[in-house]
matplotlib code that plots the C-alpha trace (Angstrom):
import matplotlib.pyplot as plt

x = [0.0, 2.8, 4.3, 1.0, 0.7, 4.1, 3.5, 2.1, 1.5, -1.4, -4.5, -7.3, -7.4, -10.2, -10.3, -12.6, -13.3, -14.7, -16.1, -16.8, -20.4, -21.2, -17.5, -18.0, -20.7, -18.2, -15.6, -18.1, -19.9, -17.1, -14.1, -11.2, -9.3, -12.1, -12.3, -8.6, -9.2, -12.1, -9.9, -7.1, -9.7, -11.2, -7.7, -7.2, -10.6, -9.7, -6.2, -7.3, -9.7, -7.1, -4.8, -1.0, -0.9, -3.6, -3.1, -5.1, -4.4, -6.1, -7.2, -8.7, -10.1, -12.5, -11.9, -9.9, -8.7, -8.3, -6.6, -7.1, -4.6, -5.6, -9.2, -12.7, -16.2, -16.3, -13.1, -14.7, -17.8, -15.7, -13.6, -16.7, -18.3, -15.2, -15.1, -18.9, -18.3, -15.5, -17.5, -20.4, -18.1, -16.6, -20.0, -21.0, -17.9, -17.0, -17.9, -16.3, -19.5, -23.2, -24.3, -23.2, -20.4, -21.3, -19.4, -20.3, -18.5, -17.9, -15.8, -14.6, -12.6, -9.6, -9.2, -6.1, -7.8, -8.6, -6.2, -5.8, -6.6, -10.0]
y = [0.0, 2.4, 1.8, 2.5, 5.8, 6.9, 5.8, 8.9, 7.0, 5.1, 7.3, 5.0, 1.6, -0.7, -2.6, -5.6, -7.7, -11.2, -13.6, -17.3, -17.7, -20.6, -21.4, -22.5, -24.9, -26.3, -26.9, -28.3, -30.5, -31.7, -31.3, -28.8, -30.7, -30.0, -26.5, -26.0, -27.4, -25.0, -22.1, -23.1, -23.4, -20.0, -18.4, -20.0, -18.6, -15.2, -15.2, -16.5, -13.6, -11.0, -9.1, -9.3, -6.0, -7.0, -8.5, -11.3, -12.1, -14.1, -11.6, -13.8, -17.3, -17.2, -13.6, -12.4, -8.9, -8.1, -4.9, -3.8, -1.2, 1.7, 0.6, 2.1, 0.7, -0.6, -2.6, -4.0, -5.0, -6.7, -8.6, -9.7, -10.9, -13.0, -14.5, -15.2, -17.1, -19.1, -19.8, -21.0, -23.3, -24.6, -25.2, -27.3, -29.3, -29.9, -33.0, -31.6, -29.9, -31.0, -27.4, -24.4, -22.2, -18.5, -15.3, -12.0, -9.1, -5.5, -2.9, 0.7, 2.8, 4.9, 8.0, 10.2, 12.9, 10.7, 9.3, 5.5, 4.7, 6.4]
z = [0.0, 0.8, -2.6, -4.2, -2.4, -3.6, -7.3, -9.0, -12.2, -10.7, -11.2, -10.2, -8.7, -7.7, -4.4, -4.3, -1.2, -2.0, 0.6, -0.1, 1.1, 3.5, 3.9, 7.6, 6.3, 3.8, 6.5, 9.0, 6.4, 4.2, 6.4, 6.5, 3.8, 1.3, 2.6, 1.8, -1.7, -2.3, -1.2, -3.6, -6.4, -5.5, -5.7, -9.1, -10.3, -9.1, -10.5, -13.9, -14.2, -13.2, -15.5, -15.2, -13.3, -10.7, -7.3, -5.7, -2.1, 0.6, 3.2, 5.8, 6.3, 3.4, 2.2, -0.7, -1.7, -5.3, -6.4, -10.0, -11.0, -13.3, -13.1, -12.6, -12.1, -15.7, -15.1, -11.9, -13.8, -16.4, -13.7, -11.8, -15.0, -15.7, -12.2, -12.4, -15.7, -14.2, -11.1, -13.2, -15.1, -11.8, -10.3, -13.4, -13.5, -9.8, -7.8, -4.6, -3.3, -3.5, -3.8, -5.9, -4.5, -4.2, -3.5, -1.9, -3.3, -2.3, -4.0, -4.1, -6.5, -5.4, -7.5, -7.4, -5.4, -2.4, 0.1, -0.6, 3.1, 2.8]

ax = plt.figure().add_subplot(projection="3d")
ax.plot(x, y, z, "-o")
ax.set_aspect("equal")
plt.show()
């Protein structure tokens, strides 16, 4: 974050928080080994939808932070569309869970005029 604050070339960036819905149920019902596999597969879905300049990090137990550099709300919509398509593909092809996996997503856009920590 400190490096992003110093880099004057970055005009806008999008911050996306993503939560795997019902993850506690996944761990409780299927076991932590399956929960770990699900987290790895979520990370792969998120990373495959990201551009080379974007960051995808696990933020908490079942939460991920995605930083889209030089992005706006249109870029967020495009990214979310890509992960929704990948999630739909995953839900159709997986045999790990007996229900569809779902995400909750929140976001904001940092513009050059605001302080990044706001």
